[in-house]
N, C-alpha and C positions, 0 to 999 in steps of 0.2 A: 463850187457853184457851177462853173460851166459843165461840167460832169452830169450836174444834175440836171440843166436847162438842156442839153443833149438827148439826155435818157428820157426828158418828160415830151422832147418832141418825137423820138421814135414811140413812144407810148401812144402819145394822142394823135399821131396818123392814123395809129392801126384802130383805136375807137373811133377816131374821125369817120373812118370808114365804116365799121360797124353802125353808126349811128346814121349816116346816109341811107343804107337799108330801112333803117327804121324810123325815121324821117319821112323817106317819101311815101311808104306804106299809110302813115296817120295822115298826111299832106292830103293824099291822092284820095284815099277812102275812110276816111276819119276812123280807121282800125289800128288800135293799140296794141300790138304785138308781145305780149310779154313771155312770149317761149323764144324770141329771138337769141338769146344767148345758147340758148338749149339746139338749136341749131346748128352753131357752131362747132360745141362740142359733140353734139351727131354727127357731123362732118366728120370729126377730127378722127373718133372711133373707128369711123367707115375707112378713113386712110390707112389707119393703122393695123386694121385687120386685113386689109388687102396688103399692105407690106406685110406683115405676118404671113400672109400664105404665099409670100414668092413673087410678089406684084413689083415692077421696079417704081421707085421714088416720083417719078413724074407721071406715069400712067395712074399710079396711085390717088394722087394729089388730083388729077381730071376725074378721077371716081369721086372724090369726096368733094369737087364744085360740083358735079352732076347730082351727088346726094343733097346737098344743099340746097338747088335748083328744084328739085321732086320733094324735097319736105316742103319746101313755100306753097309748090301746087296744089301739093296733097292738104296744105291747110284752106287753100282756097276752094277746093271741090268738095270740102266736107265741114267741118265745123263753124266757117265763117259764111258759109251758106245763108242761113237764118240770121247772121248779122248784117247780112248785106240788105234783110227786105227792111231793116229800122233805119232811123234819121237820128241825127243831132248826138245829145248826152247818150240817149238810149244804145245808139250803136256803138260808140264808145264804150261804154261799161259792160254790154255782152260780149265785146271782143276781149275787153280786160279778163273778165271772170272765165270765158272759155279758154285763150290762151294761156292762161295762168293755170289751168287746170290741165293742159298740154306741160306745162314745163315741171308740173308735179310728176306726173307721168312719166316723161322720158327720163328727168331725173332719177327718181327711183329705178326704173329700169335698167341704165347707164350703171348706178352705184351698185345696184346686184349686180348686174350680170358682169361685169369690168371693171370692178373697182380699182384694180392696179393699172390699166392700161393708161396710156398718156401719149400725145404727138410730140414728138423731139425731132425737128429736121435739122442737123448739122450742116452746118459750112464752111468747108474746109479751108482753113486761111488762118491767118494770125490778124495781130489788131493793126488798125488803120489809125493814123493819128489824126485827128481832127479837132483845130484851134486849142493844138498842144495839149488835147486829150485821147488817149487810145481807146477806140471805140473797135468792140468786136464785130467781125465782118458778117455774121448772122444780122445783128441790128441794123448795118448800113444796106443791105440785100432786101431786107424787110422793109425798109424805107424808100428803097429805089422803087420795089415793086409796087409799093402803095402811091406813090407818086405817080406811077405810069395810069395807074386804075383811077386815079383822081382825073388826070389828066384826059383819058378816055373816057370817062363821065360827064365831063365837060365839053368835049368835043360831042357827044352821043345826044346831048340833051340841045344841040342846036342842028339837031338835023331833024328831017320831017315827023318824025317818028318821038322824037324827045320834045318837041314843041306841041305834040299833040298830048303829051302826059301831063306837060309844064302847063297848059290850056285846060286840062281839069282840074291840075292844083288849084288854081288860081279862079276857074268859076266851072264849075260841074255843069249846071243848067246850058251855060253858052254853050258848053263843047258840045254838049249832046244835039243843041239844036243845029250845029254845024256839020252833024254826022260822025263823030266822035264817040264810040261806045267807052265809058269809063269803065265797066266791068270788065273787059279785054285788057284796058291800058292796066287795070289794080292787078287781073292775073300776072301780065308781064311784069310788074315791079316786082310781086310777089315771088317770083321765081327769079328776078335780077337780085333782091333781096338776099335770098336763101344763097345763091353761089356767093354774094359780097360775104356773107356770114363765113363761108365756107371760107373764102380767101383770107378774111382777117385768121382764120384759126391756121392756115399755113403760115402768115408773117407772123402770128404770136409765136408759133411753137418753134422758128428760126431765134426768139430770144429766149423764151423760156419753156418749158415743160407745159402744156397744155391737159390738164385730166378732165375727170368726169362731174369734177365739184365746182366747175369754175364758170357754168353757165348762167347761175344767179348774176354773181359780179362781171358779167360782160353784160347782162342786161338791164342793171343798174347804172355802169357807167355810160352806157349807150343813151340811157333815157336822159341822163344830165344832160350830157351831150346835145341829145335832139332838142332839149329846153332852152338850152343857153345859145344855141346855134342857132334856131327856128324851125318851125314846121316846113317842110316842104324844099329846104334850100340845101344844096349841094355846099354850096359855097360856105354859107353856115355851120355846116358838120365840121366841115375842114378846118375853119378858124376856129372854132369852140374845141374842137379835138385837140387841136395846139397849145392852147390857152389854159385849157383845164390838165392836160396832160403834163405840162411843167406846173402848174401850182401843185397838181397831187405829186409828184415825185419830189418837189424839192419840201411840201408840208411834211411829206411823209419821212423825207431823210432828217427835219429838223424837230419834229414834234411828234412823231409817230404815223403810223398808217389809219387807226381807225381815225383818229383827229383828222387826217386828212380827207375822209371822206364825207366827214361832218363839214368839212369847209367847202368842198363840192357840193353837197346840197343846199348851203346856204347862200354858194354863189348862185345857185339856179333860182332858188325864193327869191333873192333879189333882184335877178334879171326879169323873172316874172313879176314884180313891183312895179320895175321900172322901165321894163319895155316886153308886154306879155306875148309879143310875138315873137322874141326872139330877137338877137344881133341882127340877122340877116331874114327873118324870117317875111312869110307872105301873111298879108293883113286880112282879116277878113272885114 
């Protein structure tokens, strides 16, 4: 059981970070990005292609992070343009449909062009014992990187730029009145979220190979974590990611992977019924 809990924390940290980008996009601009998992996968393939071309690992990872950020910028400058003209449910629905279409296109292209490609970053070294359980070094390094990024995000959202983003999440009209441009903040978050998705691809590949078929499952898990954690809240994504990661791994071990996903969906549904804003979400 301890081993499952530790594995769940490793998984939860990664998907909590993935959900952070998704929840900030939705909380900031009411945009539901269903191509978010595909950003991670596309970034992973970019890293694989770079390494296949002879680029060393660290520069290849940097290129992957850049690819993720550019993917987010591309969405902002293209298909999301008409979305920004709408408000409320219309904006959510149009963003859902358009980004779902993008996810289909990216999945189709990657599975056609690179069906056997997968990102795997090996961390040399033996197992490290944690609470009497041997943990692979890759899992520990991935978790360490994720914790550092979360800490960096907490610091960032206390800077003047971070407070500007938070003000848009809490009151878009009020932020506009004091001179903050919500569109610029949303563009920044889309670029940042794309880089975060690429970073999740890096840390995930230290634990298990990340192939071209992983996009949908990553998006689904990020959505569930977002709902439970609360829109627009980094701490909520962090907390919900760990809780749901543990639940997922323990339930998968006890009753199977498919049933564990149903349990996560039930957890999200119960959260909506009891606390619609999520564990730490911003109340409208």
